C-alpha positions, 0 to 999 in steps of 0.5 A: 676689132670691136666690130668683129667681136660684136658681130661674132657674139651676135650670131644665131650660133651663140643664141644672142641676136640683138645687143640687149640680149648681149648686155643682159649678161654683162649687167652686174644684177645677174651676178649671183650673191656670194653672201651666205646666210648659214647658221650652224654650230660645231660641237665636239666632245673631248676624250673625258666627255665621251661616254664609256660605252663608245668601244670600237666595234668587234671585228670578224675573224672569220676566214670568209669575212676577211677575204670577202670582196669588201673585206680587209684582206684582199686589197691590202695583200694585193697592194703589198704584193704590188709594192714589192713587185714594182720595186723588185721589177724596176730594181732587177731591170736596172741591175740586169737590163731584163724586162718584166717578161724576161724576169718571169721566164728566168725564174721569177715565178718561183720568187713570186710564189714564195713572196706571195705566200710569205706576205699573205701569211704575214698579212693574214695572221694579224687579221685572224687575231682581230687586229686591223691596220686602221688601229695601228696607223698614225701620222704619215704611216697610215692605213689609207696611205698604204692602200693608196700606195698599193693602188698606185703600185698595182697601176704602175706594175701593169703600166710597166708590163704594158709599156715594155710589151709595146716597146718590145724591151726593157723600159730603162 
């Protein structure tokens, strides 16, 4: 067994053609040193030591800035709609056995339009007043958690629709 492993490791395919080349990698002198020579200091200012001029930057309440590609509105609104849509689609599917496409055909468009308008207005009103979700986030209910939940809900809703289309019926 040892002869077979030495023959297999000493081949042109591995780039090692003699035993000294093979031993070169097993010598402890080629192991990199893990000792670090880093000297850095961390300093922080408490709330009492912070200068008074450290006010939060003003946020734009312009319609174009709020709904811009990198603005605070689109991803948050789409994420909120996806979270509601995913939970609703699974709930109706469990209750009635209808897949997403049947739900849309049986009056789902009206509910979608009403829900989209209501949630969009509810999400835009604070943004127009200059309030951002980051300023209201704390603990588990942070603005980052909401964005990630919205992203996963968007992916989940698309995956649900594609899976039901490929399967040809309801998922559950």
